[in-house]
MARZARO-180905 format. One line per 5 residues: number of its first residue (from 1); their letters; for each residue z, y, x of N, C-alpha, C, CB. Coordinates in steps of 0.02 Angstrom, whole numbers, always signed. Each point is the difference from the previous one (the first is absolute). Glycine has a CB too. Layout:
<rs>
NUM) a) Z:Y:X:Z:Y:X:Z:Y:X:Z:Y:X ~ ...;
</rs>
This chain:
<rs>
1) xxxxx) +2037:+5353:+5219:+53:-36:-9:-6:-49:-56:+59:+90:+49 ~ -29:-151:-40:-3:-49:-49:+45:+19:-61:-25:-84:+92 ~ +6:+72:-157:+43:+17:-57:+65:-40:+3:-102:+27:-70 ~ +157:-1:+52:+68:-34:+4:+9:-34:-70:+55:+89:+86 ~ -37:-148:-92:+26:-31:-58:+78:-3:-2:-107:-64:-2;
6) xxxxx) +127:+76:-63:+77:+6:-12:+23:-57:-42:-3:+125:+6 ~ +57:-158:+12:+24:-59:-34:+71:+13:-23:-75:-75:+69 ~ +91:+61:-134:+66:-3:-21:+27:-65:-14:-18:+103:-38 ~ +73:-119:+60:+32:-63:-4:+63:-1:-40:-50:-23:+105 ~ +54:-17:-156:+65:-11:-37:+26:-67:+17:-34:+73:-95;
11) xxxxx) +85:-69:+135:+24:-60:+30:+56:-35:-42:-31:+51:+111 ~ +32:-112:-121:+49:-45:-33:+15:-60:+46:-43:+35:-115 ~ +87:-76:+88:+21:-58:+41:-60:-51:+3:+126:+16:-33 ~ -159:-31:-23:-52:-48:+2:-71:+27:-3:+81:-71:-51 ~ -88:+128:+22:-73:+28:+1:+2:+74:+23:-36:-78:-99;
16) xxxxx) -27:+93:+127:-11:+68:+17:-64:+23:-36:+57:-14:+114 ~ -47:+71:-156:-56:+32:-32:-29:+47:+45:+47:-14:-106 ~ -109:+26:+110:-34:+44:+43:-57:+38:-37:+31:-77:+95 ~ -44:+141:-75:-54:+40:-25:-37:+30:+59:+62:+24:-108 ~ -124:-30:+120:-39:+32:+51:-44:+53:-28:+4:-103:+63;
21) xxxxx) +0:+165:-38:-37:+54:-26:-37:+35:+57:+82:+11:-94 ~ -140:+13:+75:-36:+48:+49:+32:+73:-3:-112:-68:-16 ~ +92:+113:+60:+30:+62:+8:-15:+40:-66:-11:-5:+133 ~ -44:-14:-171:-18:+36:-65:+46:-20:-54:-118:+5:+32 ~ +152:-65:-27:+44:-19:-54:-37:-63:-32:+48:+126:-22;
26) xxxxx) -106:-149:+40:-37:-52:-30:+38:-64:+25:-118:+67:-5 ~ +129:-114:-44:+28:-63:+19:-43:-47:+38:+67:+15:-94 ~ -53:-35:+148:-41:-48:+39:+24:-71:-18:-18:+84:+97 ~ +78:-102:-106:+17:-65:-19:+74:+2:-19:-89:-52:+76 ~ +115:+10:-120:+71:-9:-14:+15:-70:-21:+8:+118:-32;
31) xxxxx) +54:-135:+34:+20:-70:-19:+67:-14:+26:-116:-38:-1 ~ +135:-20:+8:+64:-26:+27:-9:-59:+40:+58:+42:-92 ~ -13:-50:+139:+1:-55:+48:+72:-29:+10:-100:+54:+57 ~ +104:-115:-45:+69:-27:+16:+33:+35:+61:-37:-113:-48 ~ +103:+121:+47:+34:+35:+54:+12:-49:+58:+56:+80:-84;
36) xxxxx) -105:-103:+115:+8:-44:+61:-41:+22:+59:+21:-93:-76 ~ -3:+83:+135:-41:+21:+58:-72:-24:-2:+103:+0:+66 ~ -108:-62:-83:-69:-38:-3:-43:+38:-54:+51:-121:+33 ~ -31:+136:-91:-40:+34:-47:-11:+70:+18:+40:-74:-83 ~ +6:+107:+118:-16:+71:+25:-53:-4:+54:+119:+42:-25;
41) xxxxx) -120:-95:+71:-54:+0:+47:-67:-11:-31:+79:-39:+80 ~ -80:+0:-130:-69:-10:-36:-16:+62:-33:+15:-119:-21 ~ +29:+160:-9:-15:+61:-36:-29:+51:+50:+95:-23:-86 ~ -60:+25:+140:-19:+52:+52:-74:-9:+23:+122:+4:+41 ~ -147:-63:-42:-73:-5:+20:-42:+29:-50:+20:-100:+61;
46) xxxxx) -2:+108:-123:-42:+26:-52:+2:+77:-7:+19:-108:-56 ~ +23:+143:+93:+12:+72:-9:-57:+39:+47:+138:-20:-24 ~ -162:+73:-10:-41:+44:+32:+34:+43:+55:-62:-2:-104 ~ +24:+18:+156:+31:+37:+55:-27:+75:+4:+14:-113:+63 ~ +30:+156:-45:+74:-11:+17:+35:+12:-59:-7:+33:+116;
51) xxxxx) +72:-47:-119:+44:+8:-56:+68:+14:+14:-70:-68:-53 ~ +103:+104:+7:+68:+17:+6:+34:-20:-65:-25:+94:+81 ~ +91:-117:-73:+35:-25:-59:+71:+25:-6:-71:-99:+7 ~ +97:+97:-68:+69:+18:-15:+31:-49:-42:-25:+114:+11 ~ +90:-118:-7:+36:-45:-39:+75:+26:-17:-73:-93:+55;
56) xxxxx) +104:+74:-105:+65:+24:-17:+45:-40:+41:-28:+35:-115 ~ +85:-4:+135:+57:-25:+41:+38:-50:-45:+11:+111:+72 ~ -14:-176:-60:+39:-52:-34:+33:-47:+48:-77:+7:-95 ~ +109:-61:+77:+32:-49:+36:-60:-42:+38:+107:-2:-88 ~ -165:+2:+69:-52:-39:+28:-53:+42:+41:+20:-81:-97;
61) xxxxx) -4:+144:+105:-49:+46:+29:-5:-14:+80:+27:+93:-97 ~ +28:-109:+129:+0:-3:+72:-51:-46:+29:+115:+27:-6 ~ -111:-88:-19:-46:-50:+32:-69:+12:-18:+85:-83:-1 ~ -103:+108:-55:-69:+18:-20:-22:+58:+41:+17:-41:-116 ~ +25:+90:+128:-16:+59:+40:-20:-22:+75:+84:+73:-76;
66) xxxxx) -41:-117:+103:-12:-27:+67:-67:-35:+3:+122:-14:+17 ~ -137:-27:-70:-55:-41:+4:-69:+41:-12:+80:-97:-39 ~ -72:+152:+1:-61:+42:-9:-13:+55:+47:+12:-27:-110 ~ +40:+48:+147:-1:+55:+44:-58:-1:+56:+124:+3:-23 ~ -131:-60:+52:-50:-2:+53:-77:+7:-22:+85:-72:+57;
71) xxxxx) -96:+57:-127:-63:+4:-26:-18:+70:-35:+10:-127:-11 ~ +40:+169:+0:-8:+57:-41:-15:+63:+44:+79:-52:-86 ~ -119:+97:+64:-9:+62:+28:+66:+45:-8:-127:-13:-25 ~ +157:+1:-28:+65:+33:-18:+39:-38:-49:-51:+107:+21 ~ +115:-118:-15:+41:-39:-53:+61:+39:-11:-42:-116:+33;
76) xxxxx) +58:+129:-92:+54:+41:-19:+43:-36:-54:-70:+103:+29 ~ +135:-86:-27:+46:-24:-49:+30:+60:-42:+25:-102:+78 ~ -28:+87:-144:+23:+55:-45:+69:-7:-16:-108:+10:-47 ~ +139:+48:+36:+75:+0:-23:-1:-16:-73:+40:+89:+84 ~ -5:-142:-103:+2:-22:-70:+25:+52:-51:+18:-111:+46;
81) xxxxx) +32:+151:-22:+32:+50:-48:-47:+55:-13:+113:-25:+41 ~ -156:+35:+9:-48:+58:-6:-62:-13:-40:+41:+34:+108 ~ -53:-99:-123:-57:-16:-40:+15:+10:-73:-38:-79:+86 ~ +51:+136:-105:+19:+8:-72:-57:-17:-48:+80:+88:+35 ~ -143:-74:-9:-59:-11:-45:-2:-72:-25:-66:+90:+61;
86) xxxxx) +86:-144:-27:+2:-65:-18:+57:-16:-47:-54:-22:+106 ~ +111:+46:-86:+64:-15:-39:-6:+34:-75:+75:-2:+118 ~ -106:+61:-116:-2:+33:-64:-58:-11:-44:+63:+78:+54 ~ -110:-123:-31:-60:-10:-35:+17:-38:-68:-68:-2:+114 ~ +26:+16:-165:+9:-36:-59:-19:-69:-5:-12:+100:-41;
91) xxxxx) -45:-117:+81:-23:-66:+8:+3:-18:+69:-70:+8:-95 ~ +111:-61:+113:+11:-16:+72:-11:-76:+8:+86:+97:+16 ~ -128:-119:+32:-10:-64:+23:-24:+4:+76:-27:-39:-121 ~ +24:-23:+146:-16:-3:+72:-62:+37:+18:+54:-107:+3 ~ -111:+92:-44:-64:+27:+15:+2:+78:-6:-56:-109:-42;
96) xxxxx) +86:+136:-6:+6:+71:-3:+42:+31:+56:-14:-12:-121 ~ +67:-28:+142:+42:+29:+57:-41:-2:+62:+108:-39:-49 ~ -151:-9:+59:-46:-2:+58:-45:+59:+2:+3:-121:-3 ~ -33:+133:-57:-46:+56:-10:+31:+71:+19:-54:-71:-93 ~ +113:+80:+67:+37:+66:+5:+24:+8:+76:+42:-6:-130;
101) xxxxx) -22:-50:+163:+19:+4:+76:-66:+17:+37:+99:-91:-8 ~ -155:+61:-9:-63:+13:+35:-20:+74:-8:-35:-120:-20 ~ +43:+148:-41:-21:+66:-14:+45:+50:+36:-45:-37:-111 ~ +112:+22:+120:+45:+38:+36:-16:+8:+71:+78:-35:-77 ~ -97:-24:+103:-25:-3:+72:-63:+38:+8:+50:-110:+16;
106) xxxxx) -101:+99:-62:-63:+34:+10:-1:+75:-5:-45:-99:-42 ~ +92:+122:-4:+6:+74:-12:+53:+29:+47:-34:-13:-121 ~ +67:-25:+169:+49:+26:+44:+63:+19:-38:-92:+41:+75 ~ +108:-74:-126:+59:+16:-41:+57:-51:+9:-77:+54:-82 ~ +71:-104:+127:+40:-53:+9:+67:+18:+31:-102:-66:+7;
111) xxxxx) +160:+63:-38:+66:+13:+28:+16:-49:+52:+37:+50:-104 ~ -60:-41:+165:+8:-55:+55:+79:+7:+23:-135:+6:+45 ~ +151:-73:-34:+69:-8:+29:-4:-28:+69:+49:-20:-113 ~ +6:+27:+152:-4:-19:+73:+2:-80:+5:+61:+113:+37 ~ -104:-139:+6:+6:-70:+14:+15:-11:+72:-77:-26:-91;
116) xxxxx) +131:-6:+106:+20:-9:+67:-41:-58:+33:+118:+45:-31 ~ -114:-46:+94:-33:-52:+41:+21:-66:-20:-6:+75:+91 ~ -39:-121:-73:+16:-72:-15:+65:-20:+37:-125:-28:-15 ~ +132:+50:+82:+62:-19:+38:+61:+29:-30:-65:-7:+101 ~ +62:+70:-121:+61:+26:-33:+21:-35:-63:-31:+104:+46;
121) xxxxx) -20:-120:-87:+13:-29:-65:+28:-72:+12:-95:+71:-56 ~ +72:-105:+106:+30:-69:+13:+71:+10:+23:-112:-53:+33 ~ +132:+101:+10:+66:+2:+15:+47:+30:-54:-42:+4:+114 ~ +11:+42:-155:+35:+24:-55:+24:-56:-53:-69:+106:+21 ~ +20:-154:-31:+16:-57:-39:+58:-39:+25:-115:-5:-30;
126) xxxxx) +124:-1:+95:+58:-36:+34:+63:+45:-19:-74:-51:+106 ~ +71:+113:-97:+61:+44:-11:+20:-4:-72:-33:+80:+92 ~ -15:-76:-137:+22:-9:-68:+25:-71:-21:-81:+90:-23 ~ +59:-140:+54:+29:-60:-9:+72:-7:+28:-115:-41:+0 ~ +126:+77:+55:+71:+13:+25:+38:+30:-53:-34:+17:+114;
131) xxxxx) +15:+37:-146:+33:+32:-57:+18:-45:-54:-58:+96:+27 ~ +14:-144:-44:+13:-52:-48:+61:-44:+20:-122:+2:-28 ~ +119:-23:+88:+56:-42:+27:+63:+37:-5:-74:-58:+78 ~ +79:+128:-59:+63:+36:-5:+22:-1:-73:-29:+74:+99 ~ -11:-65:-148:+21:+0:-69:+27:-69:-19:-86:+87:-27;
136) xxxxx) +55:-142:+52:+20:-63:-15:+76:-17:+27:-129:-29:+1 ~ +135:+59:+60:+65:-15:+30:+57:+43:-43:-57:-21:+125 ~ +40:+77:-143:+45:+33:-47:+16:-34:-66:-43:+98:+52 ~ -9:-132:-83:+6:-31:-59:+50:-63:+14:-122:+44:-43 ~ +111:-81:+102:+36:-54:+6:+75:+18:+21:-110:-63:+26;
141) xxxxx) +119:+111:+9:+71:+26:+11:+34:+18:-68:-35:+48:+115 ~ -3:-20:-155:+30:+17:-70:+16:-56:-38:-60:+97:-4 ~ +18:-150:+13:+5:-61:-35:+68:-36:+20:-130:-7:-5 ~ +144:+11:+73:+62:-30:+23:+56:+32:-32:-49:-27:+105 ~ +52:+93:-107:+55:+38:-32:+8:-18:-74:-21:+93:+81;
146) xxxxx) -38:-103:-115:+2:-18:-70:+28:-64:-12:-93:+66:-16 ~ +77:-120:+55:+23:-68:-3:+81:+2:+7:-116:-45:+52 ~ +139:+83:-1:+71:+4:+10:+41:+30:-55:-30:+6:+113 ~ -6:+51:-143:+37:+31:-56:-2:-44:-56:-26:+112:+36 ~ -25:-147:-55:-1:-49:-54:+55:-50:+1:-117:+15:+0;
151) xxxxx) +135:-39:+59:+49:-45:+12:+70:+30:+8:-88:-67:+49 ~ +90:+132:-54:+67:+28:+5:+28:+1:+69:+17:-39:-112 ~ -62:+33:+163:+25:-6:+70:+13:+68:+34:-63:-109:+9 ~ +117:+121:+15:+19:+63:+37:-29:-2:+73:+111:+11:-72 ~ -141:+46:+84:-27:+3:+71:-6:+74:+22:-67:-110:-18;
156) xxxxx) +57:+115:+89:-2:+62:+25:-73:+28:-3:+101:-30:+71 ~ -116:+85:-102:-67:+17:-12:-31:+24:+71:+27:+32:-128 ~ +12:-3:+166:-29:+27:+68:-16:-55:+52:+69:+104:-19 ~ -32:-160:+6:-7:-53:+48:-43:-64:-23:+113:+42:+42 ~ -131:-38:-107:-30:-58:-34:-64:-29:+38:+45:+50:-111;
161) xxxxx) -88:-6:+132:-60:-20:+32:+4:-8:+79:-57:+58:-97 ~ +117:-66:+124:+9:-13:+67:+8:-75:+8:+49:+115:+19 ~ -80:-146:+33:-1:-72:+7:+70:-30:+2:-108:+10:+59 ~ +148:+15:-18:+72:-29:+11:+38:+0:-66:+5:+45:+120 ~ -4:+12:-152:+39:+9:-57:-28:-44:-61:+30:+119:+45;
166) xxxxx) -94:-127:-53:-31:-36:-50:+17:-75:+13:-92:+90:-14 ~ +91:-114:+71:+18:-72:+13:+74:-10:-14:-90:-11:+89 ~ +133:+54:-68:+71:-4:-21:+13:+5:-69:+24:+43:+98 ~ -64:-4:-137:+9:+5:-73:-15:-67:-35:-31:+122:+7 ~ -22:-152:+16:-23:-64:-33:+48:-54:+19:-123:+34:+3;
171) xxxxx) +149:-37:+60:+50:-54:+16:+67:+2:-23:-62:-9:+88 ~ +86:+73:-100:+72:+2:-20:+12:+23:-69:+25:+22:+114 ~ -72:+7:-152:+13:+20:-67:-3:-58:-50:-43:+110:+31 ~ +100:-122:-66:+3:-55:-44:-36:+8:-68:+104:-23:+56 ~ -124:+89:-71:-41:+13:-61:-71:-21:+4:+72:+93:-19;
176) xxxxx) -96:-106:+75:-68:-18:+7:-10:-73:-1:-18:+101:+63 ~ -12:-128:-113:-15:-69:-6:-59:-22:+33:+55:+3:-98 ~ -72:-68:+106:-52:-29:+37:-69:+25:-21:+72:-97:+16 ~ -84:+104:-85:-63:+25:-19:-16:+70:+12:+8:-81:-76 ~ +41:+125:+73:-2:+71:+18:-9:+7:+76:+74:+29:-99;
181) xxxxx) -39:-73:+138:-2:+4:+71:-71:-10:+24:+118:-40:+7 ~ -151:-16:-34:-70:-11:+21:-46:+56:-14:+19:-115:-19 ~ -11:+147:-43:-42:+56:-16:+11:+59:+44:-2:-40:-112 ~ +62:+55:+132:+18:+54:+44:-31:-13:+71:+111:+20:-67 ~ -106:-86:+91:-28:-17:+62:-80:+8:+3:+100:-79:+11;
186) xxxxx) -128:+59:-67:-75:+14:-7:-19:+69:+1:-8:-96:-65 ~ +47:+141:+27:-18:+69:+1:+6:+32:+74:+39:+7:-125 ~ +18:-31:+157:+12:+26:+67:-55:-22:+51:+124:-1:-26 ~ -147:-60:+20:-53:-23:+41:-61:+39:-8:+47:-108:-5 ~ -60:+122:-61:-63:+40:-16:+7:+72:+35:-16:-64:-120;
191) xxxxx) +77:+92:+111:+11:+70:+30:-16:-1:+74:+91:+26:-85 ~ -59:-79:+119:-10:-5:+76:-78:-3:+16:+118:-64:+14 ~ -148:+13:-50:-68:-8:+15:-47:+58:-15:+26:-113:-18 ~ -17:+148:-35:-38:+56:-15:+14:+54:+47:-3:-32:-113 ~ +67:+43:+136:+13:+53:+48:-30:-12:+66:+101:+22:-58;
196) xxxxx) -103:-87:+83:-33:-16:+64:-75:+16:-6:+86:-92:+25 ~ -117:+70:-79:-71:+14:-8:-13:+76:+0:-14:-108:-65 ~ +54:+146:+28:-11:+76:-2:+10:+26:+69:+39:+12:-120 ~ +8:-32:+158:+9:+27:+73:-61:-22:+44:+131:-7:-9 ~ -158:-49:-1:-56:-25:+39:-63:+45:-19:+50:-125:+3;
201) xxxxx) -59:+140:-62:-60:+40:-19:+7:+71:+26:-17:-69:-103 ~ +79:+99:+99:+9:+69:+29:-15:-2:+79:+92:+30:-94 ~ -66:-85:+126:-10:-1:+71:-74:-6:+21:+114:-49:+8 ~ -150:+10:-48:-73:-10:+11:-36:+64:-8:+6:-116:-42 ~ +17:+157:-5:-34:+63:-10:+18:+55:+54:+1:-29:-124;
206) xxxxx) +60:+29:+138:+24:+39:+58:-42:-9:+64:+115:-12:-50 ~ -129:-55:+62:-27:-18:+61:-81:+1:+2:+110:-68:+14 ~ -134:+85:-73:-77:+4:-10:-26:+55:+44:+6:-40:-120 ~ -63:+22:+159:-25:+44:+44:-34:+63:-37:-14:-101:+82 ~ -8:+92:-140:-31:+54:-40:+52:+53:-20:-85:-81:-44;
211) xxxxx) +152:+55:+37:+51:+42:-31:+56:+21:+46:-27:-55:-103 ~ +33:+19:+160:+58:+7:+38:+12:+74:+29:-15:-126:+27 ~ -36:+152:+2:+9:+70:+28:+13:+50:-55:-75:-26:+95 ~ +37:+20:-151:+15:+46:-53:+66:-6:-30:-112:-1:-21 ~ +139:-61:+10:+66:-10:-28:+55:+28:+53:-43:-107:-70;
216) xxxxx) +40:+97:+130:+45:+26:+48:+5:+74:+3:-24:-97:+60 ~ -40:+132:-73:+3:+71:-2:+29:+24:-65:-97:+5:+76 ~ +89:-35:-133:+29:+18:-60:+73:-6:+0:-100:-31:-52 ~ +123:-16:+89:+70:-17:-1:+45:+48:+43:-38:-119:-19 ~ +2:+164:+55:+38:+53:+36:+23:+51:-48:-65:-17:+103;
221) xxxxx) +45:+16:-163:+24:+47:-55:+68:-20:-22:-115:+20:-39 ~ +167:+25:+31:+64:-23:-21:-5:-28:-70:+58:+83:+73 ~ -19:-133:-90:+2:-37:-59:-61:-43:-21:+75:+89:-29 ~ -120:-94:+75:-61:-44:-15:+11:-61:+47:-87:+99:-31 ~ +95:-153:-3:+7:-67:+27:-63:-37:+5:+111:-2:-44;
226) xxxxx) -113:-64:+60:-62:-38:+1:-27:-15:-67:+36:-47:+103 ~ +2:+42:-154:-29:-17:-68:-32:+64:-27:+88:-92:-25 ~ -56:+154:+33:-31:+59:-21:-64:+20:+40:+114:+33:-38 ~ -111:-50:+105:-61:+16:+38:-56:-50:-17:+71:+50:+94 ~ -62:-112:-106:-49:-51:-15:-26:+18:-72:+58:-93:+77;
231) xxxxx) -13:+115:-125:-24:+16:-65:-51:+58:+2:+110:-41:-47 ~ -87:+95:+83:-40:+58:+5:-70:-18:+34:+109:+72:+6 ~ -110:-107:+46:-62:-12:+39:-45:-46:-41:+60:+15:+113 ~ -36:-64:-152:-47:-46:-33:-15:+24:-69:+44:-96:+66 ~ -3:+135:-102:-14:+30:-61:-45:+60:-1:+104:-44:-26;
236) xxxxx) -92:+86:+81:-45:+59:+6:-64:-19:+28:+94:+72:+14 ~ -92:-110:+42:-65:-9:+35:-16:+54:+44:-39:-62:-91 ~ -9:+92:+80:-22:+66:+43:+33:+58:-32:-116:-44:+34 ~ +164:+75:+11:+38:+57:-27:-47:+59:-6:+110:-41:+53 ~ -165:+48:-19:-42:+57:+1:-33:+8:-69:-19:-13:+125;
241) xxxxx) +19:-32:-171:-30:+5:-70:+41:+49:-39:-41:-120:+2 ~ +103:+138:+21:+40:+49:-33:-12:+67:+35:+89:-87:-35 ~ -118:+133:-5:-14:+65:+31:+62:+45:+3:-118:-10:-42 ~ +171:-6:+12:+55:+38:+1:+73:-42:-7:-84:+91:-48 ~ +138:-70:+63:+58:-33:-13:+17:-10:-72:+34:+43:+104;
246) xxxxx) -53:+6:-144:+8:-2:-70:-36:-61:-33:+11:+126:+4 ~ -68:-140:+18:-40:-53:-24:+34:-66:+18:-104:+71:+10 ~ +135:-76:+54:+32:-60:+18:+62:-11:-41:-47:+11:+113 ~ +86:+40:-129:+59:+2:-43:-22:-26:-73:+53:+102:+72 ~ -106:-71:-92:-20:-23:-69:-24:-76:+0:-37:+124:-28;
251) xxxxx) +5:-144:+79:-22:-75:+7:+65:-43:-3:-107:+29:+76 ~ +156:-6:-42:+68:-40:+5:+42:+8:-66:+4:+21:+132 ~ -26:+19:-182:+37:+1:-60:+69:+39:+3:-58:-110:-24 ~ +54:+163:+71:+65:+33:+4:-2:+68:-27:+26:-66:+96 ~ -73:+75:-146:-5:+65:-31:-15:-16:-79:-46:+64:+117;
256) xxxxx) +54:-15:-158:-10:-12:-73:-73:+22:-16:+127:+19:-29 ~ -149:-48:-28:-68:+18:-28:+8:+69:-34:-36:-125:-20 ~ -21:+161:+16:-2:+67:-36:-49:+3:-48:+38:+53:+92 ~ -25:-29:-155:-50:+9:-51:+9:+76:-18:+1:-128:-47 ~ -60:+162:+58:+1:+69:-9:-54:+14:-59:+39:+25:+129;
261) xxxxx) -21:+16:-178:-49:+24:-48:+23:+73:-22:-29:-125:-42 ~ -18:+169:+56:+15:+72:-13:+64:+16:+30:-63:+1:-105 ~ +115:+21:+74:+63:+22:+26:+55:-55:+0:-33:+114:-39 ~ +11:-175:+17:+49:-54:-4:-5:-43:+57:-2:+3:-118 ~ +59:-18:+150:+3:-47:+60:+42:-55:-14:-17:+88:+78;
266) xxxxx) -4:-151:-70:+45:-61:-10:-1:-35:+66:-24:-14:-126 ~ +89:-2:+148:+5:-42:+63:+39:-60:-14:-6:+99:+74 ~ -17:-153:-44:+38:-66:-5:+47:-12:+60:-98:-47:-64 ~ +154:+15:+60:+41:-14:+58:-41:-24:+62:+94:-28:-81 ~ -128:-31:+68:-36:-31:+57:-66:-29:-32:+111:-31:+71;
271) xxxxx) -161:+46:-37:-65:-29:-23:-4:-73:+4:-52:+99:+35 ~ +19:-133:-83:-9:-74:-1:-60:-18:+42:+51:-8:-114 ~ -95:+57:+128:-62:-15:+42:+18:+7:+69:-77:+40:-85 ~ +105:-94:+117:+20:+1:+69:-7:-69:+26:+80:+95:-17 ~ -67:-99:+83:+10:-62:+36:+70:-25:-2:-90:+32:+72;
276) xxxxx) +103:-80:-118:+69:-21:-18:+37:-25:+61:-39:-29:-115 ~ +3:-7:+161:+28:-31:+64:+29:+56:+42:-85:-96:-1 ~ +45:+147:+11:+18:+54:+41:+59:+34:-29:-115:+13:+38 ~ +110:+3:-101:+51:+42:-38:+72:-38:+8:-96:+47:-92 ~ +95:-111:+79:+64:-36:+3:+32:+3:+72:-43:-78:-94;
281) xxxxx) -1:+65:+150:+27:+0:+63:+22:+66:+21:-68:-92:+23 ~ +28:+145:-36:+19:+69:+20:+62:+23:-33:-116:+25:+17 ~ +129:-46:-77:+64:+28:-37:+62:-47:+31:-69:+38:-124 ~ +56:-96:+142:+55:-41:+32:+13:+32:+68:-34:-111:-60 ~ -16:+130:+98:+13:+29:+65:+30:+72:-6:-95:-70:+47;
286) xxxxx) +81:+104:-96:+25:+73:-9:+78:-8:-19:-124:+52:-44 ~ +147:-108:+11:+66:-12:-16:+50:-5:+60:-48:-54:-98 ~ +14:+18:+152:+37:-13:+58:-16:+50:+61:+3:-121:-41 ~ -53:+168:+27:-21:+50:+55:+59:+42:+20:-117:+6:-43 ~ +157:+22:-3:+50:+51:+28:+53:-26:+41:-20:+61:-93;
291) xxxxx) +25:-136:+97:+43:-33:+52:-32:+4:+68:+46:-78:-86 ~ -116:+82:+86:-30:-9:+69:-32:+63:+28:-22:-116:-30 ~ +24:+171:-12:-32:+64:+23:+41:+58:-25:-116:-52:-1 ~ +133:+91:+49:+41:+68:-21:-35:+41:-42:+55:+4:+101 ~ -132:+7:-76:-37:+42:-41:-11:-20:-70:-47:+30:+99;
296) xxxxx) +35:-94:-112:-8:-25:-64:+68:+5:-42:-92:-76:+48 ~ +148:+64:-12:+63:+10:-35:+12:+71:-28:+43:-89:+73 ~ -64:+133:-29:+5:+75:-22:-42:+11:-63:+16:+40:+123 ~ -76:-65:-120:-45:+3:-53:+27:-27:-64:-87:-6:+81 ~ +112:-54:-77:+28:-35:-54:+60:+47:-32:-35:-119:+57;
301) xxxxx) +85:+138:-13:+54:+42:-28:-27:+60:-32:+75:-40:+85 ~ -126:+78:-56:-21:+57:-27:-31:-5:-76:-16:+31:+122 ~ -26:-90:-121:-35:-13:-66:+52:-26:-49:-112:-28:+58 ~ +162:-5:-36:+49:-22:-43:+42:+48:-35:-4:-88:+68 ~ +19:+141:-29:+32:+62:-27:-35:+35:-57:+42:+14:+112;
306) xxxxx) -110:-13:-104:-46:+32:-50:-8:-42:-60:-60:+55:+89 ~ +46:-122:-79:-19:-43:-55:+49:-57:-5:-120:+32:+13 ~ +98:-97:-22:+41:-58:-3:-18:-47:+61:+9:+10:-130 ~ +26:-64:+134:-11:-47:+62:-71:-26:+3:+120:-37:-6 ~ -147:+23:-52:-66:-32:-4:-56:+43:+19:+43:-66:-85;
311) xxxxx) -36:+131:+67:-50:+51:+26:+8:+10:+74:+0:+57:-109 ~ +60:-59:+132:+12:+1:+75:-33:-53:+34:+105:+49:-16 ~ -97:-110:-8:-31:-62:+30:-76:+9:+3:+95:-74:-47 ~ -124:+101:-7:-74:+9:-1:-16:+53:+52:-10:-32:-124 ~ +47:+80:+135:-19:+57:+48:-2:-34:+70:+58:+98:-72;
316) xxxxx) -6:-139:+91:+0:-31:+57:-59:-50:+9:+122:+19:-3 ~ -140:-55:-51:-60:-48:+3:-61:+41:+17:+48:-81:-87 ~ -52:+142:+61:-62:+43:+7:-2:+24:+70:+3:+38:-119 ~ +56:-24:+143:-1:+22:+75:-19:-63:+50:+96:+94:-29 ~ -68:-155:+10:-23:-54:+40:-76:-11:-5:+112:-50:-15;
321) xxxxx) -140:+57:-39:-74:-2:-7:-33:+48:+45:+12:-32:-116 ~ +11:+94:+118:-26:+50:+47:+3:-19:+75:+36:+83:-84 ~ +22:-114:+100:+10:-25:+61:-55:-59:+21:+128:+36:-20 ~ -136:-78:-24:-42:-55:+6:-72:+17:+9:+80:-58:-66 ~ -103:+108:+20:-67:+29:+3:-12:+34:+73:+4:+21:-135;
326) xxxxx) +44:+19:+156:-10:+33:+61:-5:-46:+58:+56:+94:-47 ~ -5:-140:+55:-3:-47:+56:-67:-43:-4:+131:-3:+2 ~ -149:-19:-60:-55:-51:-4:-65:+42:+20:+58:-76:-99 ~ -62:+135:+73:-65:+37:+5:-5:+23:+73:+0:+42:-124 ~ +51:-18:+156:-2:+23:+71:+1:-54:+51:+57:+99:-36;
331) xxxxx) -29:-161:+11:+5:-56:+49:+45:+12:+57:-112:-29:-31 ~ +167:+65:+15:+48:+12:+50:+70:-15:-28:-77:+85:+53 ~ +125:-103:-7:+66:-13:-27:+30:+57:-31:+13:-80:+82 ~ +38:+72:-118:+40:+51:-36:+47:+33:+45:-9:-63:-101 ~ +6:+130:+101:+43:+42:+43:+38:+51:-42:-79:-15:+96;
336) xxxxx) +146:+21:-82:+39:+53:-37:+1:+63:+44:+74:-88:-61 ~ -105:+141:+30:-7:+62:+38:+57:+47:-26:-132:-14:+17 ~ +176:+30:+30:+54:+45:-21:-27:+72:+5:+92:-81:+41 ~ -63:+116:-95:-20:+72:-4:+38:+43:+50:-26:-16:-122 ~ -15:+54:+161:+37:+44:+56:-4:+74:-27:-34:-81:+107;
341) xxxxx) +90:+108:-102:+5:+74:-19:-10:+46:+65:+85:-31:-99 ~ -138:+71:+84:-21:+40:+61:+14:+68:-14:-88:-76:+33 ~ +110:+112:+17:+23:+72:+0:-66:+44:+17:+128:-32:+42 ~ -145:+81:-75:-55:+44:+13:+20:+39:+65:-35:+10:-126 ~ -11:-4:+174:+14:+37:+64:-6:+79:-11:-45:-103:+68;
</rs>
């Protein structure tokens, strides 16, 4: 067998520091190259074969990963929070970081994180852009209310963002001057434009051939709509990477962190190490779930009697995760199985 060469990459916006080592730990080469595809192609021609590489997960990792993947024997992405050796080092720079990542890969100590396929990451980028549009719509609606309150204009809060009421308010209210009216119309136009764009993005993802069958299957679960199903499919990627439902719940940020030392146990309400996009969507779905599912409503009421409403919502969210994992893993529609009482013969 040919000896394997190990490469550690410290990735930044403009430069990539690298360190190439042999299996024995001897440095073959090191340096830095500009973070462009052209420079990466020239650098690839100088590498000994075969080689495997590792890099830390950053904003710039995805395109570098896709560019290097066809040329590598193995390519891994390290979990940034798990690379404590780099963060806790007394002396830290790009060259040292590349050395340590290379050593972690060479000694099989690299805390590898999951890397979704290119197709899933492209569609996930679209969904996260849709989430940005939703936040902008909320900001513009709040701005409309603020402008009216600043001018002392009385309005109906429930009807403010309905098209007919808004037009009538601008046309008939004497407290709205011309300058304020133009600002309110501009805000309203932005709300309408952003909402149409958001709806178009969701429709494009729902009709995507790669996702359509999976989304339809997930939506058979009570309280799971298109946004929850899309978020689950695109943020999780391959559900088989979770060996248990508990690990899926932990990934979604629906459980607390635990610190145990001797007989002392410390628990936090919710762990900060989670997928924030999934956590937000699942908690929102859990708040509406009791209206759509009798079983989830019973679970909510039972947990609320023991604890408070927030803990009851988390219990419902964890149950939804269990449903999602089961449906996604078995690739079958959700079915409600009623318990049958059988009498012994």
